[in-house]
C-alpha positions in Angstrom: -13.2 -21.6 -11.8 -12.9 -18.3 -13.1 -11.7 -15.8 -11.3 -11.8 -12.0 -12.2 -9.4 -10.0 -9.7 -9.2 -5.9 -9.7 -6.4 -4.0 -7.7 -5.5 -0.6 -8.6 -1.9 0.5 -7.6 1.4 -1.2 -6.8 0.4 -2.8 -3.2 -2.9 -4.1 -4.6 -0.4 -5.8 -7.4 1.9 -7.2 -4.2 -1.3 -8.7 -2.7 -3.1 -9.5 -5.8 0.1 -11.5 -7.0 0.3 -13.7 -3.8 -3.5 -14.5 -3.8 -3.5 -15.5 -7.1 -0.6 -17.9 -6.1 -2.8 -19.3 -3.3 -5.9 -19.6 -5.7 -3.5 -21.5 -8.1 -2.4 -23.8 -5.4 -6.1 -24.5 -4.3 -7.5 -24.5 -7.5 -5.7 -26.4 -10.1 -8.5 -25.0 -12.8 -8.0 -21.4 -11.7 -8.4 -19.1 -14.7 -7.3 -15.5 -13.3 -7.7 -12.6 -15.5 -7.2 -9.3 -13.3 -6.3 -5.6 -13.2 -3.0 -4.8 -11.6 0.4 -5.3 -12.1 3.4 -7.0 -13.3 3.6 -9.1 -10.3 0.3 -10.3 -10.7 0.7 -10.9 -14.2 3.9 -13.0 -13.3 2.0 -15.0 -10.6 -0.1 -16.3 -13.6 -2.7 -13.8 -14.0 -3.8 -12.6 -17.5 -3.5 -8.7 -17.4 -6.8 -6.9 -19.1 -5.2 -3.4 -17.6 -1.9 -2.1 -15.9 -2.5 0.0 -12.8 -0.1 2.4 -14.4 -3.1 3.2 -16.5 -5.3 4.1 -13.2 -3.0 5.8 -10.8 -5.1 9.1 -9.7 -4.8 10.4 -6.4 -6.3 13.4 -4.8 -9.8 15.1 -5.8 -8.5 17.2 -8.1 -6.4 14.5 -10.0 -9.5 12.7 -10.3 -11.5 15.6 -11.8 -8.9 16.6 -14.6 -8.9 12.5 -15.7 -12.7 12.1 -15.4 -12.9 10.8 -19.0 -9.9 8.3 -18.8 -11.8 7.1 -15.5 -15.3 6.7 -17.1 -13.3 4.8 -20.2 -11.8 2.4 -17.8 -15.0 1.8 -15.9 -16.8 1.0 -18.9 -14.1 -1.1 -20.6 -14.1 -2.9 -17.1 -17.4 -4.0 -17.2 -17.6 -5.1 -21.0 -14.5 -6.8 -20.2 -16.3 -8.7 -16.9 -19.0 -9.7 -19.1 -16.8 -11.2 -21.9 -15.2 -13.4 -19.3 -18.0 -14.0 -17.0 -16.2 -15.0 -13.9 -17.3 -17.3 -11.0 -16.3 -14.6 -8.3 -15.1 -11.0 -8.9 -12.4 -10.1 -6.3 -11.7 -6.4 -5.7 -8.6 -5.3 -3.6 -8.7 -1.9 -2.0 -8.9 0.8 -4.8 -12.4 1.4 -3.4 -13.4 4.6 -5.4 -13.2 2.4 -8.7 -13.9 -0.7 -7.1 -17.1 -0.1 -5.5 -18.6 1.3 -8.8 -17.5 -1.9 -10.6 -19.3 -3.7 -7.6 -22.8 -2.0 -7.7 -23.3 -3.1 -11.6 -21.6 -6.8 -11.0 -23.9 -7.5 -8.2 -26.9 -6.1 -10.4 -25.5 -8.3 -13.4 -25.5 -11.4 -11.2 -21.9 -12.0 -10.3 -20.3 -12.9 -7.2 -18.7 -10.1 -5.5 -15.7 -10.6 -2.9 -13.8 -8.1 -1.2 -9.7 -8.5 -0.4 -8.2 -5.6 2.0 -11.5 -3.5 2.8 -12.5 0.1 1.9 -11.3 2.1 4.3 -14.9 3.5 5.4 -13.8 3.9 9.1 -11.6 6.7 7.7 -13.9 8.5 5.5 -17.8 8.2 4.0 -18.5 5.8 6.5 -21.9 6.3 4.5 -20.5 3.9 2.0 -21.6 0.9 4.2 -24.7 1.0 3.1 -23.4 0.0 -0.9 -21.2 -2.5 0.8 -23.8 -4.4 2.4 -25.7 -4.3 -0.8 -23.0 -5.1 -3.6 -20.6 -7.2 -1.7 -20.9 -11.3 -0.9 -17.7 -11.6 1.4 -15.3 -9.0 2.7 -11.9 -10.3 3.8 -10.4 -7.6 6.2 -6.8 -7.3 6.9 -6.6 -4.8 9.9 -7.5 -6.0 13.3 -9.6 -3.2 14.0 -11.7 -3.2 11.0 -13.8 -6.9 12.2 -15.0 -4.8 15.0 -16.1 -2.0 13.2 -18.0 -3.8 10.7 -19.6 -6.4 12.5 -20.4 -4.4 15.7 -21.1 -1.3 14.1 -22.5 -1.7 11.0 -23.6 -5.5 11.5 -21.7 -6.8 8.6 -20.0 -9.7 8.7 -16.4 -10.2 7.8 -13.4 -12.2 8.0 -10.3 -11.1 9.5 -7.7 -13.0 7.6 -4.4 -11.7 9.2 -2.2 -8.9 7.3 -0.6 -10.3 3.7 2.5 -8.4 4.3 3.9 -10.1 7.3 4.0 -13.2 4.9 5.8 -10.8 2.6 8.4 -9.7 4.2 9.0 -13.1 5.9 9.4 -14.5 2.5 11.7 -11.8 1.0 15.3 -12.9 0.5 17.8 -12.1 3.4 20.1 -9.3 2.2 23.9 -9.4 2.6 24.7 -6.0 3.7 28.2 -5.5 2.4 27.5 -7.5 -0.9 24.1 -5.2 -1.4 26.1 -1.9 -0.6 28.6 -3.1 -3.0 26.1 -4.0 -5.8 24.5 -0.9 -5.9 27.7 1.4 -5.6 27.1 2.2 -1.6 29.2 3.4 1.1 30.3 0.2 3.1 30.9 2.6 6.3 28.1 5.0 6.1 24.4 4.2 7.4 21.4 4.2 5.6 18.6 6.6 5.9 15.7 4.9 3.1 13.5 7.2 1.3 10.1 6.2 0.0 8.3 8.7 -1.4 5.2 7.0 -3.3 4.7 5.3 -6.2 3.0 7.9 -8.2 4.3 10.7 -9.9 2.4 13.4 -8.4 3.3 12.3 -5.1 7.2 11.5 -5.8 7.1 15.1 -7.2 6.0 16.5 -3.8 7.4 14.2 -1.6 11.1 14.0 -2.7 11.8 17.4 -2.9 11.3 18.0 0.9 12.7 14.8 2.2 16.2 15.5 0.4 16.1 18.7 1.9 17.7 17.1 4.9 20.5 15.4 3.2 23.2 18.1 3.7 22.5 18.4 7.5 23.1 14.4 7.9 26.2 14.2 6.0 27.3 10.9 8.0 24.5 9.0 6.4 24.0 8.2 2.9 20.1 8.7 1.5 18.9 5.6 -0.7 15.7 6.4 -2.5 13.7 3.2 -3.2 12.3 3.7 -6.9 9.2 2.4 -7.6 8.8 0.1 -10.5 5.9 2.1 -11.8 8.3 4.8 -12.8 11.3 5.1 -14.7 14.7 6.4 -13.6 14.7 9.0 -15.6 12.0 10.4 -13.7 14.1 10.3 -10.3 17.0 12.2 -12.3 16.5 15.7 -11.0 16.8 14.6 -7.3 20.3 13.0 -7.5 22.6 15.8 -7.6 24.0 15.7 -4.1 26.8 12.9 -3.6 25.1 11.2 -0.3 22.1 10.7 -2.2 21.7 7.3 -4.5 18.3 5.7 -6.4 18.1 2.1 -6.0 15.0 0.9 -8.4 12.5 -2.4 -7.3 14.4 -3.0 -4.1 12.6 -1.4 -1.7 12.7 -4.9 1.1 16.6 -5.0 0.3 17.0 -1.0 1.2 14.7 -1.5 4.6 16.6 -4.6 5.9 19.7 -2.7 5.9 18.5 1.0 6.5 19.0 2.9 10.0 16.0 5.1 9.3 13.2 6.1 7.1 11.4 8.9 5.8 8.0 7.7 4.4 5.2 9.1 2.5 1.7 7.9 4.1 0.5 4.5 2.7 1.4 1.0 3.2 4.8 1.6 3.1 4.4 2.9 6.6 3.6 -0.6 7.6 6.4 -2.2 5.6 8.9 0.1 7.2 7.3 -1.2 10.7 7.5 -4.8 10.1 11.3 -4.5 9.0 11.9 -2.3 12.4 13.1 0.2 10.7 12.4 3.8 12.7 10.5 6.4 10.4 8.8 9.7 10.0 5.9 9.7 8.0 5.4 12.3 5.6 2.4 13.7 3.4 1.8 17.0 1.3 -0.8 16.8 -0.9 -2.6 19.2 -4.1 -3.9 22.4 -1.7 -7.2 21.9 -2.5 -7.3 18.4 -2.4 -6.1 18.6 1.1 -8.5 21.2 2.3 -11.4 18.7 1.2 -9.8 15.5 2.9 -9.2 17.5 5.9 -13.1 17.8 6.3 -14.2 14.6 5.8 -11.5 12.3 7.0 -11.9 12.3 10.7 -8.9 10.2 12.0 -6.6 11.2 14.6 -3.6 9.3 12.3 -2.7 8.9 9.0 -0.3 6.0 9.1 -1.5 2.3 9.7 1.2 2.0 12.5 -0.4 4.7 14.6 -4.0 3.5 13.4 -3.2 0.3 14.6 -1.7 1.2 17.5 -4.2 3.6 18.4 -1.4 5.9 19.4 1.4 7.8 18.2 4.3 5.4 17.3 5.8 7.2 14.8 6.0 11.0 13.8 3.6 12.2 11.2 4.4 15.6 9.4 1.2 16.4 7.4 1.2 19.2 4.8 2.2 22.7 6.2 3.6 20.6 9.1 6.4 18.8 6.6 9.1 21.4 6.4 12.7 21.1 6.4 13.2 22.3 10.1 10.5 19.5 10.8 12.1 17.0 9.2 15.3 17.5 10.5 14.0 17.8 13.9 12.2 14.4 14.0 14.9 12.5 12.2 17.5 13.8 14.2 15.2 12.0 17.4 14.7 8.5 15.4 18.3 8.6 15.2 18.5 8.4 19.2 19.5 5.2 20.7 17.1 6.0 23.2 13.9 7.1 21.1 14.8 4.2 19.0 14.5 1.5 21.4 11.1 2.7 22.5 9.8 2.9 18.6 11.3 -0.9 18.0 9.6 -1.8 21.1 6.2 -0.5 19.7 6.7 -2.2 16.7 6.8 -5.5 18.3 3.8 -5.2 19.8 2.2 -4.1 16.5 3.0 -6.9 14.7 1.5 -9.2 17.5 -1.8 -7.4 16.4 -1.4 -7.7 13.2 -2.2 -12.0 13.6 -0.1 -14.6 11.8 1.2 -15.3 8.7 -1.0 -17.1 5.9 -3.5 -14.0 4.8 -3.3 -14.7 1.2 -3.5 -18.8 1.6 -6.7 -18.1 4.3 -8.4 -15.7 1.8 -8.3 -18.1 -1.0 -9.7 -20.9 0.9 -12.6 -18.9 1.8 -13.0 -17.8 -1.6 -13.1 -21.1 -3.0 -15.1 -22.8 -0.4 -17.9 -19.7 -0.7 -18.0 -20.6 -4.3 -18.7 -24.6 -3.9 -21.0 -24.1 -0.8 
């Protein structure tokens, strides 16, 4: 069968690659065309568009790139029509994907959604569009099934979270060998910095994250470089002696990290599953933040706190993200007693996320729904 998969950023590329592997295991004739990245391509998908060309975040950024976005939408529709898939699988990236889903449904294509739009966070009215444009939904967060089914009477499949599999399969790191390979100090514990994958967010986040480095000179700070960004981009941030950059090794860094400063997003959940105490950071364009603040009604922004429905990790958002506050919160999570509480909550978080096999379950459901 023919599958067209659309992912718009690094996390979607990761989950999309595992879905492609699972589809190919269960359907030996699978022909997969995709929007994504290197991981999806390496897994066997034919890449139609790389997510690097799609990564616009925030309201102002979207407006200033509106012509490019409309061109991408037009190209996507034309490419789908030409490929003529048996099913289109949307992965996250709801602003773009729901536009394509509306057109695709009207054009007669079967539509599936993996890693659901976060309408529980904002613009809940989009449920009407989802109900009319999506044939099957596969959700990955435990509270989403109740949200969609009990509140909005839209049947969904809870498949568990794919990060559980991804992290379980990650190659185990030898600490000494890893530090030697990347010229890290063998004695100093590591504070990981995960500033995101887009230039806009990294530029805003790294400067304030690194502003605390001098106050923690007995630690070494390691920036997890994103695969979507060239190493030259990070050069201005590497001026202090206890700061290093390691690209494309986020999971390796998290395995040996003592604590982490993390930009809000999927990385907060990854950090928790690696059992690393963290401070969640977010600072966006001022206008974009003011708009978002008025339409997002959640108590928390990190997946860790949302899933647990309480503050497990500290969130420093916008004006609260200062050197003073970051220093105070990092000091707290380096304290043994605080660490013990955080790690205990992480264990409960993992239990809530369900077992392994999210990609395999999703692939099986996609295929079974096609052959009904």
